N, C-alpha and C positions, 0 to 999 in steps of 0.2 A: 809816798804816804805810809805811815804806818798807824798802830792803834793809839800809840802814846799821844801822837800830834793832832791826830783827828777824832778820837773818841770811837772810831770804828776799827773792831779788831780785826783786821784783814791780815791773815797769816801770808798769803802772796797773793799778789797781782797776776804773776804767771800761771797761778793754777786755773788756766783758762779750758774751757772744753771748745773744740773746733768740730763743728756738726757741718758735713757736708751731705748733701742729698745723692743718691745714687745717678740722679740725671747729671749733676755737675761732674760727677766722675766720668761717666760717658763722654760729656762734651769734652773736658780735658783731654781725654785719647783721643778726639776727633780733631783737634786742632793741630795734632802732629803731624797730620797727613795733608794739611792745606797749604795753601801759599801764604805769604807773608801778612797780605791785605786780610785775607780771609782768617787767618790766626788772630789778628788784632780784633777784627769784630767779635770773632769767638771768645777771645779772652774776657772783652768788655762785657759779654754776655753771660760769661760764668761768673764774673765778679757780682753781677746783680742776682744770679742765682743763689750763690754763696751765702749761707746764714752763719755769723758768728755769734755764740753766746758767750760772755765773760762772767765766771763765776768766782767769788771771793769768798773764803773761810771767814766766818764770825764767830768770834769766841765769847759767850754770852756772860763772862763772869763780872762785867763792869756795871753791876746792878745793887739797888739798895733795898729791894723790897723781898729779898729771898732769905728765909731765917736761916736755912740750912747753910748758907755763906757765913754765917756769925764765928762757928767756931774756927774757921779759917782766918778771916779776916774781921776781928772783933768791931773795928771803927764804923763798920755798918755801909761801905761804900763799895763792897766787892773788893776785886784786886786792883783797884786803884791805890789800895793800901799799899801793895806791893810798890807800886810807882812812886807814891807820896814818900814811904819811909825808907827807900832804899840806902840812902847815906847814913840813916840812923842805925841800920842793920849791917852795914858794912861802911866801918868809920875809915875814912881815907878814899874812899871810891867815889870818884867825881860822877855826877849825876844831874844834869843840869836840864831834864825834859820836862815838859809841863804841857798837858793838853791844851790846844788853843781855845778849845770850847770849853773848859773846866772838867771838873771832875763829876761829869753829867752821870744820870741814872740813863742806861740804855733800856731799861724795861719802861721807860716814860714814852708813850706814843709820840708826844711832841719832840721828844729827841730822835726817837727814831724817823720821824718825817723828815728831819734835816738830814740825817744820815743816807736816807733811800733817795733824797733829791741830790746829795753829792756825788751819789755811787752812779745814779742813773746818768748826771750830766757829764760824767766822766767815762761812760761806756761800760759799767757794770750792770748788768741787768739779773744776775741772780746770786742769793747770799746761801751759801752752805754753812748753816748753823751747827755747830760743834752740839751734839745731844748726848746726855748722859742719862745712866740708871744705875743707881747704887741703894745698896740696902732694901731690895725689894719695891723699890719705887722711882720716879724721875727727879731729876736733880738739875738745876739752873735751868729751868724752863721760863721764867718769868719774862727774861728777855724777848723770846719769841712771841709767848701768848700775850703778856700784857703791853710789850711795847711794838714789835712789828706788825703782828696781826691786828692791833687796833688802831695803827697809823693811819691817817686820813689819806694817804696817796699810797696806801698798800699794793693797790694796782697796777702801780708802776715797776714793782719787782717782784720776781718770782724766787722761792726757795726751794730746799730741800735739805734732808737730814744727813749727817754724818754720824753714825753711834761711835763715840769716841769711847768704848768699852775698855780701855786700860785700867790698870790698877790706881789707886790714889794713894801718894805717897806722902811722908811728912812734909817733903818739900812745899806743899800745897799751904801748910801751916806757917804762917809768918813767925810764930812763936818758937817753930823747930826748925826752921828752913836750914838756918847756919850750921846745923849740927851733921848736915849730910850723911844720914844714917840709912836714908831709904826704907824705913818702917811702911809697911802697908797698912792703911787705915779703911780702906774700902777696896774689895777685889771687884774686878769688873768682869770676872766670867759668870755665866748664868746656866743654868741647867735648861734642859727640855722645857720643863713646865713654865719657866719664867721667860724663855725665849718665846713662846707661843704666846704669853701675855704681853710682852712688849711688843710683838708685831701687829696681834689684833687692835692694840690701842694705838699704834702709829698709822694704821690702815684707816681707822674711823675718825681720829682727830685730825690727821694731818694729811695724807694721801688724797683724801676726798675734798680737800680745800681747794678752791678754784686757782688759788696764786701757787699751788703746789707743782715743782718743776716735772714736767713729764716729757718723753720722748715716744713719740708716736703712740701716745695714751698711756705708755708705761710710766708710773711713776718711780723716780730716782731714788735708791737709798744705798748710802754709801757704809760700810764698817771698816773701823779704824785699826782693830789689833785680830788678825786671825788667829794666831796661836792661842790667844786668851778665848776666842768663840771656840775653836777646836776642843780646847783642854776642858771648858764648861760643859760641852754637849757630849764629851766622852771619846772623841776621836775623829779622825778625816771622814769615815763612813758615816756615822753619826752626823757629821756636821752638813756633810752633802746632804743627807736625807730631809734634815731639818730645812735646808735651804730650797729642797724642793717642796716641801710643805709649805714653806712662805710663800713661793711663787704661787702655786695653787691656791692658797689662801687669797692671795691678791687678785687671781682671776675669777674667786668665787665674789668677791666684792664689787665685780662689775669691769675691771680693768683688763686688757689683753692681756698682760704680763707685766712683771717687774722687771726694771732696768736696775741690777744689783752690781755695786762696784767697790773696790776696797782701798784703801791707801796702801800703796807700796813704801816699806821704809824698813831697812836693816833686813830682820829676817823674816819680813812680812811677805811672805812669797803666795803667788795665786794657786788657787785649789780650784778644781772641778766646780761650776756652779755659778761661777760669777762672770760677768759680761765685759767687765772693764776694770781698770786700775789706772794708779798714778806712778809715775816715776820719774826721777832725775833724769835719765837717758831713755828717751823714748823709742832709740833704735833697739835697745835690749830687753823694752818691756814684753814679758811673755804673756800678759795677759791680752795681747791685742789678738783678736779674731782675723782670719785671712781677708774677711771683707770691711775692715775696719781701719780708719786712720788715727794715730794716737800721737798727738804733738807733744803734749806734756802731762796732762792730768788725766783726762777721762777720753774714753773712745768715742768715734763718730759711729753713729748707725744711720740714722735717717732724720729728717727734720724735726726740731722740737716742736711741743705745743704748750 
């Protein structure tokens, strides 16, 4: 399934979180010391105890009601314009992909109801929404706010945010993308004052929502670009202090703690203050704690809520 064929912008279905309770780990150890019959029985019990949550990224640019998308995609259908006009922008490039549901508006709750239904039917129970903040305000929230959260079956699906705090280059602009100049339109880095504004807003608006994904009561939040975060906040020590403040603020809001994740890519290395991350090779994922199991994307801690 890909975003062009389904209308659901799923970056990777393999980006799944494997969540195993401590009781399951203890039971797995025990089976190694028992007979074959006991092992078979214990294995069946382990499978019943084990809980898997499958999370898929959802890129929210396939919407028609966000005015800030118009400079990039002037047709008014969001990044569907990139799909629809591919051969016009790149003559000779064969592109015969068309979405089965048409060029839908994912900020429409009726559309999101269909997507939730298809996702949950195929084993996906969490959407990780790419979430943006540029020019001192949120960007591309309509798919989440007007579509997902207003869907009639939203109670079937949980969600959390991945703050995509990367720079916006002219690659986004369909009028300039072919030039490959990588000019920066908006910067993703923020200073401490703006960081605190973002965190407080997300705590109040999203973390407290009943469908927001939590692990042992801890709201989950992922940050995409650590170098940008560190640069904006003034350095590693300042970033660590800001993340500590973020955790304290989450506790003050009534949660036991924050489950903080990062997206591992290229030079995006783990720094102190993060609980978990994702990597192509989980064996070399330095973000894993000694008490964690990291299959692909995010570490397992305890049973989710």
